[in-house]
C-alpha positions in Angstrom: -23.8 19.1 6.6 -20.6 17.7 7.4 -17.5 20.1 8.8 -14.3 19.5 7.0 -10.9 20.5 8.4 -7.9 20.1 5.6 -4.5 19.6 8.4 -2.0 21.2 5.8 0.8 21.9 8.0 1.8 22.5 11.9 3.6 25.6 13.7 7.4 24.8 14.2 8.3 25.5 17.8 12.0 24.7 18.9 11.2 21.0 18.3 8.8 21.0 15.1 8.1 17.6 15.5 6.5 17.4 19.1 3.2 18.9 18.7 2.8 16.7 15.5 3.7 13.6 17.6 1.8 14.4 20.3 -1.3 15.5 18.9 -1.5 12.8 15.8 -1.0 10.3 18.4 -4.3 11.6 20.6 -6.0 12.4 17.0 -5.6 9.3 15.4 -6.7 7.1 19.0 -9.9 9.6 18.7 -10.9 9.5 15.4 -13.5 7.1 13.1 -13.0 6.8 9.3 -15.6 8.2 7.7 -18.9 6.2 6.9 -21.0 7.6 4.3 -22.8 6.0 0.9 -19.9 5.8 -1.2 -17.7 4.4 1.4 -20.2 2.1 2.6 -20.7 0.9 -0.9 -17.1 -0.4 -1.4 -16.8 -2.1 1.9 -20.0 -3.9 1.8 -21.6 -1.6 4.5 -18.5 -1.2 6.4 -17.3 -4.6 6.9 -13.5 -3.9 5.6 -10.6 -3.1 7.8 -9.5 -0.1 5.8 -12.6 2.2 6.0 -14.8 0.1 8.3 -16.1 1.7 11.9 -14.0 1.9 14.6 -15.3 -0.5 17.3 -14.5 -3.9 19.3 -15.7 -5.5 16.4 -13.4 -3.7 13.8 -10.7 -4.1 16.2 -10.8 -7.9 16.5 -11.2 -8.3 12.9 -8.1 -6.0 12.1 -6.2 -8.1 15.2 -7.3 -11.3 13.5 -5.9 -10.2 9.7 -2.4 -8.8 11.2 -2.2 -12.5 12.7 -3.1 -14.1 9.4 -0.4 -11.5 7.7 2.4 -12.7 10.3 1.2 -16.6 10.0 1.7 -16.3 5.9 5.3 -14.3 6.4 6.2 -16.8 8.8 6.7 -19.4 5.9 9.9 -17.4 4.5 10.1 -19.8 1.7 6.9 -19.3 0.1 7.0 -15.7 0.4 10.6 -15.5 -1.5 9.2 -17.9 -3.7 5.8 -16.0 -4.9 8.2 -12.6 -5.2 11.2 -14.1 -6.9 9.2 -15.8 -9.4 7.8 -12.4 -10.5 11.2 -10.7 -10.1 12.9 -12.7 -12.2 10.4 -12.4 -14.9 10.8 -8.7 -14.6 14.5 -8.8 -14.7 14.3 -10.8 -17.8 12.1 -8.7 -19.6 13.9 -5.3 -18.7 17.1 -7.4 -20.0 15.0 -8.3 -23.3 15.0 -4.8 -24.4 18.5 -4.7 -25.2 18.8 -1.3 -24.7 15.8 0.2 -26.7 13.9 2.6 -25.4 10.7 1.1 -23.5 8.0 1.8 -20.5 8.3 0.1 -17.9 5.2 0.4 -16.5 3.0 -2.0 -17.9 5.5 -5.1 -16.9 5.9 -3.5 -13.7 1.9 -3.2 -13.0 1.4 -6.9 -14.4 4.5 -8.3 -12.0 3.1 -6.7 -9.2 -0.7 -7.7 -9.7 0.7 -11.7 -10.2 2.8 -11.4 -7.0 -0.4 -9.9 -5.1 -2.8 -12.2 -6.8 -0.7 -15.3 -5.7 -0.3 -13.9 -2.0 -3.8 -13.2 -1.6 -5.4 -16.2 -3.7 -2.7 -19.0 -4.4 -0.8 -19.8 -7.0 -3.7 -20.6 -9.5 -4.9 -16.9 -9.6 -2.7 -15.0 -12.1 -2.8 -13.5 -15.1 -3.8 -17.0 -16.6 -6.7 -17.0 -14.8 -9.8 -15.4 -16.9 -11.1 -13.8 -13.9 -8.0 -12.2 -13.0 -7.6 -9.1 -15.8 -11.1 -7.8 -15.3 -10.6 -7.9 -11.2 -7.6 -5.9 -11.9 -8.9 -3.7 -14.8 -12.2 -3.2 -12.1 -9.6 -1.8 -9.3 -7.6 0.4 -11.7 -10.6 2.0 -12.6 -11.5 2.8 -9.1 -7.9 4.6 -8.7 -7.9 6.4 -12.0 -11.4 7.4 -12.5 -10.6 10.9 -10.5 -13.6 12.7 -11.9 -16.2 10.0 -10.5 -14.2 9.8 -7.3 -14.4 13.9 -6.8 -18.1 13.9 -7.5 -18.8 11.1 -5.1 -16.5 12.4 -2.1 -18.6 16.0 -2.5 -21.7 14.3 -2.6 -21.0 12.3 0.8 -21.0 15.4 2.8 -24.7 15.4 1.8 -26.3 12.5 3.3 -29.5 13.1 1.2 -27.5 12.5 -2.2 -27.5 8.8 -1.4 -31.4 9.1 -2.3 -31.1 9.9 -5.5 -29.7 8.2 -8.7 -26.6 10.4 -9.3 -24.6 8.3 -12.3 -21.2 8.7 -10.1 -23.0 6.4 -7.2 -24.6 4.1 -9.7 -21.1 3.3 -11.7 -19.1 2.2 -8.3 -22.4 0.1 -7.4 -21.9 -1.9 -10.6 -18.5 -1.9 -10.2 -18.2 -2.9 -6.8 -20.7 -5.3 -7.3 -18.9 -7.3 -10.0 -15.6 -7.0 -7.8 -17.4 -8.8 -5.2 -19.1 -11.4 -7.1 -15.8 -12.6 -8.6 -14.2 -12.5 -4.9 -17.0 -14.9 -3.9 -16.5 -17.0 -6.4 -13.0 -17.3 -5.6 -13.5 -17.8 -2.0 -15.9 -20.6 -2.2 -13.2 -22.1 -4.3 -10.6 -21.1 -1.4 -13.2 -22.7 1.3 -13.7 -25.9 -0.8 -10.3 -26.9 -1.1 -9.0 -25.8 2.5 -7.7 -28.4 4.5 -6.4 -26.9 8.0 -4.0 -29.9 7.8 -2.3 -28.8 4.9 0.5 -26.1 4.7 -1.3 -22.8 3.9 -0.3 -21.3 0.7 -2.5 -17.8 0.5 -3.3 -15.1 2.5 -7.0 -16.2 2.2 -6.4 -19.3 3.5 -4.6 -17.9 6.6 -7.9 -16.1 7.3 -9.6 -18.7 7.0 -7.6 -20.5 9.3 -8.0 -17.8 11.7 -11.7 -17.9 11.7 -11.6 -21.4 12.4 -9.3 -20.7 15.6 -11.8 -18.0 16.2 -14.4 -20.3 16.5 -13.2 -22.7 18.7 -12.2 -20.2 21.5 -14.4 -19.5 24.6 -16.6 -16.4 23.9 -15.5 -16.2 20.9 -18.7 -15.9 18.7 -18.1 -12.2 18.3 -14.7 -12.8 16.8 -16.2 -15.5 14.5 -18.9 -13.4 13.1 -16.6 -10.6 12.1 -14.8 -13.3 9.9 -18.0 -13.7 7.8 -17.7 -14.6 4.4 -18.5 -10.8 3.4 -15.6 -9.6 6.3 -13.3 -12.0 4.3 -14.2 -11.2 0.9 -13.7 -7.1 1.6 -10.4 -8.0 3.6 -9.2 -10.0 0.0 -10.2 -6.8 -1.9 -8.4 -4.4 0.5 -5.3 -6.9 0.0 -5.6 -7.0 -3.7 -7.0 -3.5 -4.7 -4.9 -1.2 -2.4 -1.7 -3.4 -2.8 -1.7 -3.2 -6.1 -1.7 0.4 -6.6 0.5 1.7 -3.9 3.1 -1.1 -4.7 3.1 -0.7 -8.7 3.2 3.2 -8.5 5.9 2.8 -5.6 8.1 0.9 -7.9 7.6 3.2 -11.0 8.6 6.1 -8.9 11.8 4.2 -7.8 12.9 3.7 -11.5 12.0 7.4 -12.0 14.6 8.7 -9.1 17.0 6.1 -9.9 17.6 7.2 -13.7 17.9 10.8 -12.7 20.5 10.0 -9.8 22.8 6.9 -11.2 25.4 7.8 -8.1 22.7 5.8 -6.1 22.6 3.0 -8.3 26.1 2.4 -8.1 26.2 2.5 -4.2 23.1 0.3 -3.9 24.7 -2.3 -6.0 28.1 -2.0 -4.3 26.3 -2.9 -1.3 24.4 -5.8 -2.9 27.4 -7.4 -4.3 28.8 -7.3 -0.7 26.0 -8.9 1.0 24.4 -11.2 -1.8 26.2 -14.0 -3.8 26.0 -13.3 -7.5 24.1 -16.9 -8.0 20.9 -15.8 -6.0 18.4 -13.2 -5.6 18.1 -10.9 -2.1 15.9 -12.7 0.3 14.5 -11.8 3.7 17.1 -12.6 5.9 19.2 -10.1 3.9 17.3 -7.1 4.7 19.0 -6.3 7.9 22.2 -5.7 5.8 20.9 -3.8 3.3 20.2 -0.5 4.8 20.7 1.7 1.9 18.5 -0.6 -0.3 15.9 -0.2 2.5 16.5 3.5 2.8 16.0 4.1 -1.0 12.6 2.9 -0.8 11.7 4.9 2.1 12.8 8.3 0.4 11.1 7.1 -2.9 7.8 6.7 -0.8 8.8 10.2 1.0 9.5 12.2 -2.0 6.8 10.1 -4.2 4.1 10.3 -2.1 1.9 7.7 -3.4 -0.5 8.6 -1.0 -0.9 12.4 -0.4 -3.2 12.3 2.0 -4.7 9.9 4.6 -8.3 8.6 4.6 -10.9 11.0 5.8 -11.3 10.6 9.5 -13.6 12.1 12.0 -13.5 13.2 15.4 -15.4 10.6 18.1 -15.1 13.4 20.6 -14.0 17.0 21.0 -10.0 17.0 20.7 -7.4 19.7 19.6 -4.3 19.7 17.4 -1.6 22.0 17.8 -3.6 24.3 19.8 -6.7 24.4 17.7 -10.0 23.3 19.1 -11.8 20.1 16.8 -15.4 19.6 17.7 -16.8 16.3 17.9 -18.1 15.0 14.3 -15.5 17.0 12.7 -14.1 15.6 9.3 -10.3 15.6 9.3 -8.0 15.1 6.6 -4.2 14.9 7.1 -2.0 16.1 3.9 0.9 13.5 4.8 2.5 15.2 1.5 3.1 18.3 3.5 4.4 16.8 6.3 7.0 14.9 3.9 8.2 17.7 2.2 8.2 19.9 5.2 11.8 21.9 5.3 10.9 21.9 9.4 11.2 18.2 9.4 13.2 17.5 6.4 16.7 19.2 5.3 16.4 20.1 1.3 13.1 17.9 1.7 12.8 18.0 -2.6 16.1 16.5 -2.9 16.4 12.8 -3.6 18.5 11.4 -0.4 18.2 8.1 0.8 21.1 8.9 3.5 18.8 11.0 5.3 17.3 7.6 6.4 20.4 6.2 8.1 22.2 7.5 11.2 25.9 8.0 11.7 26.4 4.2 12.7 25.0 3.0 9.6 21.9 1.9 10.6 18.4 2.5 9.4 16.0 5.1 11.1 13.0 3.8 11.7 11.3 5.8 14.2 11.0 9.1 12.6 7.7 10.9 13.4 7.7 12.8 10.2 8.0 9.7 7.8 4.2 8.9 7.7 3.8 6.9 4.3 1.5 4.3 5.8 -0.1 6.9 8.1 -0.3 6.5 11.9 -1.9 5.2 14.5 -5.2 2.6 15.1 -5.9 3.3 11.4 -2.3 3.2 10.1 -2.1 0.7 6.9 -2.4 -2.8 8.3 -0.8 -4.3 5.3 2.6 -2.7 6.3 4.5 -5.4 7.1 3.5 -7.3 3.7 4.0 -4.1 1.9 7.8 -3.6 2.7 8.5 -7.6 1.9 7.0 -7.0 -1.6 8.9 -3.6 -2.2 12.3 -4.9 -0.8 12.2 -8.1 -2.8 10.0 -7.6 -5.8 11.9 -4.4 -7.3 14.6 -5.2 -10.0 17.3 -4.6 -7.1 19.6 -7.4 -7.6 20.7 -6.4 -11.1 20.0 -2.6 -10.7 23.0 -1.5 -12.8 21.8 -2.9 -16.0 18.4 -0.9 -15.3 20.0 2.3 -16.5 23.2 1.7 -18.8 25.8 4.4 -19.2 24.4 5.5 -22.9 20.8 5.5 -21.2 22.2 8.2 -18.7 22.7 11.0 -21.2 19.1 10.2 -22.3 15.9 12.3 -21.0 13.5 11.0 -18.7 9.7 12.3 -18.5 8.1 11.6 -15.3 4.5 11.9 -14.6 2.3 10.8 -11.5 1.0 7.6 -13.3 3.7 7.1 -16.1 7.2 6.7 -16.2 8.5 6.9 -20.0 12.4 6.5 -20.6 13.2 7.8 -24.3 16.1 8.4 -26.5 17.5 12.2 -27.2 17.3 11.4 -31.0 13.5 10.6 -30.6 
């Protein structure tokens, strides 16, 4: 049976962040993501980037994946087209409500899913595709079925449990089997249509090109085997599954906080009006001139805590954290929410204040050791760069003021973890 340590908080010396920075840096370089039955099941035997075993093969796989993301984002026009199309539909849907009460969750989730589907698979895989809705629902179940997830988490602390037909294990096996079946079919289509001489229009295309490049390098046999079909399929699932849930939930939190704090809507809109012409949407080149918009997204991620804990890790060797000895092969869970709400790290941590992420010169603070929505170290989110682009360009920021009209400021707002509902007092 495994030993589990949950890292909830750290002592606060004169510099409260010092032991956190030092020990977390060491810890994340000495940890390996836990690999047991349920994790093996959802990663095709550890062939993905998020949960795969830390090894030379995993490092090469991650390196090639990040190279594929950089290549995709280098085509700025393509990335913006993918996002702007859905952002425009999202804004139009909001305006079509004509001031009526509505739940923005569904249209937000559909818009994010379409963006991620097209980024990952190309322009022909979105809500109009027959397999799209099924793949989306299967991934949603994986995040929202808390009962099954809790059962499997506990069972994985007992290695012998994988030899018994527990229903919670079987349900995940059936669900992941169907997900991989859909993705295998999509990969075959992508491989059939792939032409390295043509412009790349999807992340999967970038991965296929990186696989060819790795195979052409001297002594690159190991790298080529890393990007086998199963590895590419797992990477496709990482992009679609993890990217969809975190982005759509963050956008819902953004609306919730901005409804409660309309003064920030006004400030963001004023900055947008100064930087962006009224006849276009804000693009990637505008990011550096919109520090308040970026700071607002950072504050939403800090206070919303979509990922309240890092993935389970276990130590590869004896190590220490904040003066405590942690033996080899100990499972460690880091509570990221506690860090984001720690009064030793943040002034008035429960208050929504985007300006805490902007320095005295008006520049965005990007090197805070206590801001960890993408985790930290070698196991940090590999898709962080793409996630930031999606968040900053897909939420309804160009016309943020119409989101909450003056009459809505007097209305009530109910905020739940998975749903944002706007309704009038009269109801």
